[in-house]
Backbone as CSV, one residue per row, in Angstrom:
resi,resn,N_x,N_y,N_z,CA_x,CA_y,CA_z,C_x,C_y,C_z
1,MET,31.207,72.359,-6.797,32.167,73.308,-7.309,33.206,73.563,-6.218
2,ALA,34.427,73.478,-6.593,35.532,73.666,-5.655,35.691,75.147,-5.327
3,ASN,36.065,75.390,-4.087,36.351,76.777,-3.692,37.698,77.170,-4.254
4,ARG,37.687,78.259,-4.985,38.955,78.744,-5.520,39.267,80.086,-4.894
5,ALA,40.521,80.247,-4.586,40.946,81.537,-4.043,40.858,82.580,-5.139
6,ARG,40.262,83.678,-4.825,40.140,84.767,-5.773,41.480,85.474,-5.886
7,SER,41.894,85.776,-7.079,43.131,86.504,-7.298,42.925,87.955,-6.877
8,THR,43.884,88.487,-6.145,43.777,89.873,-5.711,44.978,90.658,-6.197
9,SER,44.731,91.910,-6.471,45.834,92.780,-6.883,46.597,93.212,-5.644
10,ALA,47.758,93.803,-5.874,48.585,94.258,-4.758,47.850,95.273,-3.901
11,SER,47.091,96.158,-4.530,46.403,97.185,-3.749,45.307,96.597,-2.879
12,GLU,44.721,95.491,-3.284,43.686,94.857,-2.473,44.277,94.105,-1.287
13,ARG,45.568,93.782,-1.358,46.199,93.065,-0.262,46.679,93.995,0.848
14,LEU,46.634,95.278,0.597,47.049,96.230,1.619,46.046,96.217,2.762
15,VAL,46.521,96.572,3.933,45.634,96.665,5.088,44.569,97.709,4.785
16,PRO,43.307,97.381,5.002,42.262,98.368,4.707,42.412,99.587,5.597
17,ARG,42.059,100.736,5.032,42.131,101.968,5.813,41.073,101.942,6.889
18,ARG,41.482,102.321,8.086,40.551,102.454,9.185,41.034,103.614,10.034
19,ARG,40.206,104.069,10.876,40.591,105.187,11.736,41.635,104.735,12.725
20,LEU,42.633,105.579,12.939,43.663,105.282,13.929,43.114,105.404,15.342
21,ALA,42.229,106.327,15.534,41.589,106.563,16.821,40.286,107.286,16.513
22,PRO,39.341,107.299,17.415,38.060,107.941,17.126,38.200,109.396,16.698
23,TRP,39.233,110.091,17.189,39.393,111.493,16.874,40.186,111.740,15.596
24,ALA,40.687,110.684,14.957,41.528,110.870,13.782,40.733,111.174,12.527
25,GLY,39.441,110.891,12.532,38.631,111.149,11.353,39.127,110.329,10.176
26,GLU,38.913,110.824,9.001,39.354,110.118,7.800,40.747,110.544,7.365
27,HIS,41.334,111.500,8.068,42.683,111.959,7.742,43.669,110.881,8.123
28,TRP,44.569,110.548,7.267,45.431,109.383,7.452,46.859,109.812,7.231
29,PRO,47.736,109.646,8.204,49.124,110.050,8.012,49.710,109.394,6.771
30,GLY,50.417,110.170,6.006,51.021,109.651,4.789,50.208,109.988,3.554
31,ASP,48.943,110.403,3.715,48.154,110.787,2.559,48.734,112.042,1.912
32,GLU,49.256,112.918,2.727,49.852,114.149,2.240,51.309,114.163,2.683
33,GLN,52.068,115.046,2.113,53.467,115.195,2.491,53.544,115.790,3.884
34,ILE,54.263,115.152,4.764,54.443,115.706,6.103,55.331,116.933,5.988
35,GLU,54.860,118.002,6.580,55.595,119.266,6.547,56.954,119.080,7.215
36,SER,57.996,119.533,6.538,59.311,119.458,7.168,59.416,120.620,8.148
37,ASP,60.130,120.383,9.235,60.255,121.444,10.221,61.695,121.925,10.283
38,SER,62.033,122.612,11.318,63.330,123.256,11.441,64.447,122.293,11.817
39,GLY,64.126,121.030,12.025,65.126,120.087,12.493,65.166,119.995,14.003
40,ARG,64.405,120.863,14.665,64.295,120.799,16.120,63.232,119.766,16.484
41,PRO,63.365,119.131,17.634,62.326,118.200,18.069,60.996,118.932,18.253
42,THR,59.921,118.268,17.908,58.586,118.840,18.038,57.859,118.186,19.205
43,VAL,57.317,119.031,20.083,56.532,118.579,21.225,55.091,119.020,20.989
44,LEU,54.164,118.087,21.184,52.743,118.406,21.058,52.047,118.029,22.358
45,PHE,51.454,119.040,23.012,50.647,118.804,24.206,49.218,118.529,23.752
46,LEU,48.640,117.451,24.264,47.297,117.054,23.867,46.366,116.992,25.056
47,CYS,45.136,117.412,24.813,44.137,117.452,25.867,42.754,117.347,25.237
48,SER,41.758,117.375,26.064,40.388,117.262,25.578,39.967,118.468,24.745
49,HIS,40.167,119.672,25.290,39.608,120.866,24.654,40.621,121.909,24.216
50,ASN,41.878,121.754,24.579,42.916,122.723,24.236,42.505,124.135,24.656
51,SER,41.963,124.222,25.872,41.511,125.533,26.339,42.223,125.999,27.602
52,ALA,42.867,125.087,28.340,43.510,125.493,29.592,44.839,124.765,29.791
53,ARG,44.804,123.486,30.196,46.029,122.762,30.543,47.040,122.726,29.402
54,SER,46.618,122.297,28.240,47.565,122.180,27.124,48.033,123.550,26.642
55,GLN,47.172,124.558,26.739,47.576,125.917,26.365,48.655,126.438,27.308
56,MET,48.445,126.218,28.613,49.443,126.670,29.591,50.753,125.915,29.409
57,ALA,50.662,124.606,29.166,51.870,123.791,28.982,52.647,124.241,27.745
58,GLU,51.942,124.495,26.654,52.607,124.971,25.427,53.368,126.265,25.699
59,ALA,52.716,127.216,26.320,53.338,128.519,26.561,54.521,128.413,27.525
60,LEU,54.370,127.626,28.573,55.457,127.491,29.550,56.672,126.786,28.950
61,LEU,56.442,125.729,28.162,57.588,125.047,27.558,58.264,125.931,26.517
62,LYS,57.487,126.671,25.740,58.100,127.604,24.775,59.013,128.584,25.499
63,ARG,58.522,129.133,26.589,59.322,130.111,27.342,60.574,129.464,27.928
64,GLU,60.426,128.317,28.545,61.557,127.675,29.207,62.566,127.092,28.213
65,ALA,62.104,126.592,27.087,63.000,125.947,26.110,63.774,126.972,25.289
66,GLY,63.257,128.177,25.170,63.984,129.229,24.465,64.366,128.887,23.034
67,GLY,63.511,128.270,22.268,63.804,127.969,20.868,64.450,126.616,20.631
68,LEU,64.716,125.875,21.676,65.315,124.544,21.548,64.353,123.564,20.883
69,LEU,63.061,123.766,21.115,62.029,122.850,20.636,60.958,123.605,19.864
70,GLU,60.269,122.898,18.985,59.038,123.430,18.404,57.928,122.898,19.293
71,VAL,57.070,123.797,19.778,56.065,123.403,20.760,54.684,123.825,20.285
72,PHE,53.745,122.891,20.367,52.366,123.135,19.950,51.428,122.478,20.956
73,SER,50.144,122.763,20.827,49.126,122.078,21.620,47.891,121.911,20.756
74,ALA,47.079,120.903,21.116,45.851,120.636,20.369,44.888,119.869,21.257
75,GLY,43.635,119.831,20.832,42.611,119.110,21.573,41.671,118.358,20.659
76,LEU,40.942,117.435,21.244,39.976,116.648,20.473,38.764,117.474,20.087
77,GLU,38.296,118.267,21.020,37.137,119.131,20.794,37.518,120.543,21.230
78,PRO,38.234,121.275,20.369,38.745,122.590,20.781,37.631,123.541,21.215
79,ARG,37.938,124.256,22.274,37.062,125.311,22.779,37.899,126.569,22.915
80,GLU,37.256,127.676,23.111,37.958,128.944,23.285,38.943,128.853,24.456
81,VAL,40.092,129.517,24.318,41.061,129.543,25.413,40.361,130.149,26.626
82,HIS,40.449,129.455,27.745,39.715,129.849,28.952,40.266,131.163,29.490
83,PRO,39.386,132.121,29.788,39.855,133.422,30.293,40.633,133.334,31.610
84,LEU,40.314,132.362,32.456,41.077,132.229,33.704,42.470,131.668,33.442
85,ALA,42.623,130.865,32.401,43.971,130.403,32.014,44.789,131.598,31.544
86,VAL,44.174,132.458,30.751,44.856,133.674,30.283,45.275,134.515,31.488
87,ARG,44.377,134.665,32.425,44.646,135.510,33.601,45.785,134.970,34.470
88,VAL,45.755,133.668,34.791,46.807,133.145,35.674,48.154,133.055,34.967
89,MET,48.148,132.893,33.665,49.419,132.909,32.936,49.985,134.335,32.901
90,GLY,49.115,135.309,32.785,49.552,136.702,32.836,50.213,137.041,34.161
91,GLU,49.771,136.387,35.220,50.358,136.620,36.548,51.831,136.217,36.612
92,VAL,52.247,135.300,35.736,53.657,134.870,35.710,54.384,135.407,34.471
93,GLY,53.779,136.427,33.853,54.435,137.097,32.743,54.357,136.388,31.401
94,VAL,53.387,135.510,31.235,53.224,134.800,29.966,51.853,135.146,29.392
95,ASP,51.847,135.761,28.208,50.595,136.173,27.573,50.124,135.073,26.626
96,ILE,49.003,134.438,26.972,48.426,133.442,26.054,47.119,133.959,25.455
97,GLY,46.858,135.245,25.638,45.632,135.837,25.122,45.509,135.779,23.620
98,CYS,46.639,135.693,22.929,46.597,135.647,21.460,46.637,134.204,20.934
99,GLN,46.810,133.228,21.822,46.808,131.832,21.384,45.380,131.421,21.049
100,ARG,45.258,130.428,20.171,43.941,129.914,19.821,43.919,128.412,20.043
101,SER,42.736,127.902,20.312,42.579,126.458,20.458,42.700,125.812,19.087
102,LYS,43.370,124.672,19.052,43.607,123.972,17.793,43.112,122.534,17.901
103,SER,42.663,122.011,16.780,42.201,120.628,16.722,43.371,119.705,16.413
104,VAL,43.284,118.465,16.894,44.315,117.479,16.560,44.400,117.285,15.047
105,ARG,43.321,117.541,14.346,43.316,117.368,12.880,44.267,118.335,12.169
106,GLU,44.623,119.432,12.834,45.572,120.380,12.251,46.996,119.818,12.231
107,PHE,47.240,118.774,13.017,48.583,118.225,13.134,48.710,116.817,12.578
108,LEU,47.662,116.035,12.681,47.717,114.633,12.299,48.040,114.490,10.817
109,GLY,49.225,113.946,10.540,49.652,113.748,9.166,50.304,114.957,8.520
110,TRP,50.285,116.086,9.190,50.863,117.304,8.612,52.170,117.702,9.276
111,ARG,52.366,117.296,10.474,53.576,117.688,11.196,54.085,116.494,11.972
112,ARG,55.362,116.228,11.813,55.973,115.136,12.559,56.047,115.545,14.034
113,VAL,55.611,114.670,14.901,55.640,114.922,16.343,56.602,113.930,16.960
114,HIS,57.613,114.444,17.617,58.595,113.582,18.270,58.148,113.191,19.677
115,ILE,57.563,114.171,20.386,57.176,113.944,21.774,55.728,114.390,21.950
116,ALA,54.862,113.451,22.298,53.458,113.750,22.577,53.267,113.678,24.087
117,ILE,52.737,114.760,24.645,52.511,114.812,26.093,51.018,115.027,26.332
118,PHE,50.403,114.066,26.999,48.971,114.095,27.267,48.763,114.675,28.661
119,VAL,48.032,115.795,28.745,47.906,116.499,30.016,46.538,116.347,30.672
120,CYS,45.675,115.540,30.097,44.387,115.286,30.736,44.422,113.916,31.403
121,ARG,43.435,113.666,32.212,43.363,112.386,32.914,42.691,111.366,32.019
122,VAL,43.231,110.182,31.981,42.708,109.122,31.131,41.235,108.852,31.430
123,ALA,40.809,109.087,32.646,39.420,108.851,33.016,38.457,109.831,32.359
124,GLU,38.965,110.957,31.865,38.091,111.909,31.190,37.618,111.293,29.882
125,PRO,36.355,111.471,29.556,35.797,110.785,28.384,36.507,111.098,27.065
126,MET,37.008,112.301,26.891,37.624,112.679,25.623,39.134,112.859,25.722
127,CYS,39.786,112.185,26.640,41.229,112.334,26.792,41.949,111.477,25.757
128,PRO,42.749,112.103,24.883,43.523,111.299,23.938,44.600,110.521,24.698
129,THR,44.942,109.355,24.200,45.943,108.536,24.877,47.033,108.039,23.947
130,VAL,46.952,108.369,22.670,47.963,107.915,21.721,48.124,108.960,20.621
131,TRP,49.346,109.088,20.128,49.601,109.952,18.961,50.408,109.132,17.967
132,PRO,49.854,108.849,16.800,50.554,108.020,15.809,51.902,108.622,15.410
133,GLY,52.936,107.813,15.463,54.254,108.222,15.001,55.112,108.936,16.016
134,ALA,54.580,109.245,17.189,55.395,109.925,18.199,56.496,108.985,18.672
135,VAL,57.702,109.509,18.775,58.831,108.726,19.259,58.677,108.466,20.755
136,THR,58.190,109.472,21.469,57.994,109.379,22.908,56.607,109.891,23.257
137,SER,55.909,109.187,24.121,54.611,109.640,24.625,54.685,109.682,26.146
138,LEU,54.224,110.792,26.703,54.239,110.972,28.154,52.837,111.306,28.644
139,LEU,52.519,110.863,29.828,51.236,111.188,30.438,51.494,112.046,31.667
140,TRP,51.019,113.284,31.608,51.079,114.205,32.725,49.639,114.536,33.099
141,PRO,48.977,113.724,33.876,47.552,113.943,34.145,47.302,115.031,35.192
142,PHE,46.762,116.138,34.742,46.411,117.239,35.632,44.894,117.330,35.729
143,LYS,44.397,117.734,36.896,42.968,117.990,37.036,42.587,119.108,36.073
144,ASP,41.360,119.054,35.586,40.869,120.101,34.689,40.422,121.292,35.532
145,PRO,41.159,122.393,35.503,40.761,123.536,36.333,39.448,124.154,35.870
146,ALA,39.114,123.975,34.604,37.857,124.523,34.088,36.648,123.818,34.699
147,ALA,36.846,122.621,35.238,35.751,121.877,35.853,35.504,122.298,37.302
148,CYS,36.386,123.136,37.837,36.253,123.574,39.228,35.044,124.499,39.360
149,GLU,34.267,124.248,40.392,33.120,125.098,40.682,33.401,125.871,41.958
150,GLY,32.690,126.938,42.138,32.858,127.736,43.340,32.992,129.202,42.994
151,SER,33.510,129.951,43.950,33.684,131.388,43.751,34.804,131.623,42.737
152,GLU,34.887,132.841,42.261,35.958,133.173,41.308,37.325,132.928,41.936
153,GLU,37.472,133.252,43.206,38.761,133.041,43.871,39.095,131.553,43.972
154,GLU,38.099,130.716,44.229,38.325,129.268,44.269,38.709,128.734,42.887
155,ARG,38.053,129.248,41.869,38.366,128.823,40.504,39.768,129.296,40.105
156,LEU,40.108,130.532,40.465,41.460,131.029,40.184,42.504,130.185,40.903
157,ALA,42.217,129.783,42.128,43.149,128.940,42.881,43.371,127.611,42.175
158,ALA,42.317,127.051,41.595,42.446,125.787,40.848,43.321,125.987,39.613
159,PHE,43.125,127.075,38.886,43.950,127.357,37.705,45.403,127.596,38.093
160,ARG,45.620,128.327,39.183,46.992,128.580,39.644,47.690,127.285,40.045
161,ALA,46.967,126.424,40.743,47.563,125.144,41.179,47.981,124.304,39.976
162,VAL,47.120,124.218,38.972,47.460,123.432,37.777,48.601,124.097,37.014
163,ARG,48.569,125.419,36.890,49.669,126.133,36.224,50.998,125.810,36.903
164,ASP,51.014,125.845,38.225,52.252,125.591,38.963,52.714,124.142,38.815
165,GLN,51.777,123.209,38.804,52.121,121.799,38.585,52.716,121.604,37.191
166,ILE,52.091,122.227,36.202,52.601,122.128,34.826,54.004,122.713,34.756
167,TYR,54.201,123.863,35.373,55.508,124.513,35.358,56.580,123.601,35.943
168,ARG,56.282,122.957,37.076,57.253,122.027,37.681,57.555,120.864,36.728
169,ASN,56.527,120.299,36.126,56.749,119.200,35.179,57.591,119.653,33.993
170,VAL,57.273,120.820,33.450,58.011,121.344,32.293,59.484,121.529,32.655
171,ARG,59.763,122.169,33.777,61.154,122.406,34.173,61.907,121.103,34.408
172,ASN,61.294,120.171,35.126,61.958,118.894,35.401,62.187,118.094,34.120
173,TRP,61.171,118.039,33.259,61.305,117.294,32.015,62.361,117.938,31.104
174,LEU,62.336,119.249,30.993,63.290,119.939,30.126,64.722,119.732,30.616
175,LYS,64.934,119.767,31.898,66.265,119.523,32.457,66.743,118.113,32.083
176,GLU,65.869,117.129,32.259,66.220,115.749,31.904,66.434,115.606,30.403
177,PHE,65.567,116.230,29.610,65.685,116.165,28.148,67.026,116.726,27.686
178,LYS,67.392,117.886,28.197,68.666,118.508,27.813,69.858,117.634,28.218
179,SER,69.777,117.006,29.370,70.898,116.169,29.818,71.048,114.911,28.974
180,ARG,69.970,114.431,28.408,70.018,113.200,27.615,70.442,113.418,26.180
181,ILE,70.065,114.559,25.600,70.306,114.720,24.167,71.601,115.427,23.826
182,GLY,72.131,116.219,24.725,73.316,116.999,24.381,72.933,118.065,23.372
183,PRO,73.904,118.550,22.601,73.587,119.607,21.624,72.724,119.056,20.492
184,ILE,71.767,119.849,20.048,70.892,119.435,18.950,71.492,119.890,17.633
185,VAL,71.645,118.931,16.742,72.158,119.200,15.404,70.978,119.100,14.449
186,PRO,70.756,120.115,13.568,69.633,120.017,12.625,69.659,118.686,11.895
187,GLY,68.496,118.074,11.810,68.381,116.794,11.118,68.637,115.596,12.020
188,SER,69.027,115.823,13.273,69.348,114.710,14.149,68.106,113.952,14.616
189,PHE,66.928,114.477,14.303,65.700,113.799,14.680,65.034,113.164,13.472
190,GLY,65.796,112.873,12.433,65.260,112.171,11.278,64.371,112.997,10.382
191,ASP,64.582,114.302,10.360,63.719,115.164,9.562,64.366,115.651,8.279
192,ASP,65.459,115.024,7.869,66.127,115.474,6.639,65.257,115.259,5.430
């Protein structure tokens, strides 16, 4: 008996659904309508737990950008916002006590992300390294201050050091971003 090619329908010829990354779950971009935003570029800070580094980065960029950008943060395995992150941010006049840790699943396929910034070290077991559909991806690898052991003062020093590093990165990146884009016109990021 000769081998005959089986006829397939158009839907069977589509690439089979598979996970985009281990943390993407079964949620697949395009399954639902992507939420339209304000026309401003969206920045998403990503980290392992969304409890310290990404929370501080979100708050600092929101403050420095002054409404120029939509800024969010998320993690693969969200944990409670770290109390020492809240404390050191309060020292610079930024209250993150009301922020909550968010899962990447809250954003994947629901919100268009223009700029994904990964703030954990790639060597960390749960560090995300890709965001589907992001126009720009940046890696800002900061040590995890929550992993610091020692006295409370030593731990606070670790959180302060990371906060200050994040602040420098945010200011430098925002300055460069503003110089490259000029004035932002609603819809200029393909969100019409």
